[in-house]
C-alpha positions in Angstrom: -27.5 -15.1 45.6 -27.4 -13.6 42.1 -23.9 -15.0 41.6 -25.1 -18.5 42.4 -28.0 -18.1 40.0 -25.6 -17.0 37.3 -23.3 -20.0 38.0 -26.3 -22.4 37.9 -27.6 -20.8 34.6 -24.2 -21.0 33.1 -23.8 -24.6 34.1 -27.3 -25.5 32.7 -26.5 -23.7 29.5 -23.2 -25.6 29.2 -24.9 -28.9 29.8 -27.6 -28.1 27.2 -25.1 -26.9 24.6 -23.0 -30.1 25.1 -26.0 -32.3 24.8 -27.2 -30.4 21.7 -23.7 -30.7 20.1 -23.8 -34.5 20.7 -27.1 -34.8 19.0 -25.9 -32.8 16.0 -22.8 -34.9 15.8 -24.8 -38.1 16.0 -27.1 -36.9 13.3 -24.2 -35.9 11.0 -22.2 -39.1 11.5 -25.1 -41.5 11.7 -25.9 -43.7 14.6 -23.3 -45.9 16.2 -25.3 -49.0 15.4 -25.5 -48.1 11.7 -21.8 -47.4 11.6 -20.8 -50.6 13.3 -22.6 -52.8 10.7 -20.8 -53.6 7.5 -22.6 -52.4 4.3 -23.5 -56.0 3.3 -23.8 -58.5 6.1 -26.3 -61.1 5.2 -28.4 -62.3 2.3 -32.1 -61.2 2.1 -34.9 -63.3 0.4 -36.7 -61.7 -2.5 -38.8 -62.2 -5.6 -37.8 -60.6 -8.8 -40.6 -58.4 -10.1 -38.9 -56.7 -13.1 -35.5 -56.6 -14.7 -34.3 -53.4 -16.5 -30.9 -54.2 -18.1 -30.7 -51.0 -20.0 -30.8 -48.9 -16.8 -29.0 -51.4 -14.6 -32.0 -51.8 -12.3 -34.0 -54.6 -10.7 -37.3 -54.5 -8.9 -37.4 -56.8 -5.9 -40.2 -57.7 -3.5 -37.9 -58.3 -0.5 -38.0 -59.3 3.1 -36.5 -57.1 5.8 -33.0 -55.9 4.9 -31.5 -55.8 8.3 -28.2 -54.0 7.5 -30.2 -51.1 6.0 -32.9 -51.1 8.7 -35.5 -51.5 5.9 -38.8 -53.2 6.3 -40.2 -55.7 3.7 -41.4 -53.9 0.5 -41.2 -53.9 -3.2 -38.7 -51.4 -4.6 -36.2 -50.7 -7.4 -32.5 -51.2 -6.8 -29.5 -50.4 -8.9 -27.0 -53.2 -9.6 -23.3 -52.8 -9.4 -22.7 -55.5 -12.0 -25.2 -55.6 -15.0 -24.2 -59.3 -15.6 -26.3 -60.2 -12.5 -29.4 -59.2 -14.5 -28.6 -61.8 -17.2 -29.2 -64.6 -14.7 -32.7 -63.7 -13.5 -36.2 -63.0 -14.8 -39.5 -61.8 -13.3 -40.8 -64.4 -10.8 -37.5 -65.9 -9.8 -36.8 -66.3 -6.1 -33.4 -64.9 -5.2 -31.2 -64.0 -2.2 -29.3 -60.8 -2.3 -27.1 -58.3 -0.5 -27.5 -54.6 -0.8 -25.9 -51.4 0.3 -26.8 -47.7 0.5 -24.3 -46.0 -1.8 -24.9 -42.3 -1.2 -28.6 -42.7 -1.1 -28.8 -45.1 -4.0 -29.9 -48.6 -2.9 -27.6 -51.0 -4.8 -27.6 -54.8 -5.1 -24.0 -55.9 -4.6 -24.5 -59.7 -4.7 -27.3 -61.9 -5.9 -27.9 -65.7 -6.2 -30.8 -68.0 -6.9 -32.7 -69.0 -3.7 -32.3 -72.6 -2.6 
């Protein structure tokens, strides 16, 4: 009887350990859905609130950014090409693509909204 209990306990422990390892692995590598999406998939609508050319930043009031799982909000983004900032001013309606570069939200492409 005790040997059956030991086998059952060992089996339960193995199952729990395997499950825990899977959770840790999923957390360290990100979710499968996030990994499957390219960094910049579709354009997002936004309004320019502020342009900071000196610091290569732009403040956007944006719609949901689906590829980043980000709800609508107003926030500051870095830009990967400061020349993008020469084409916009506060109040302009734009469409943009963004990526998460090591925790830094970065606008990778931007155009005037149509």
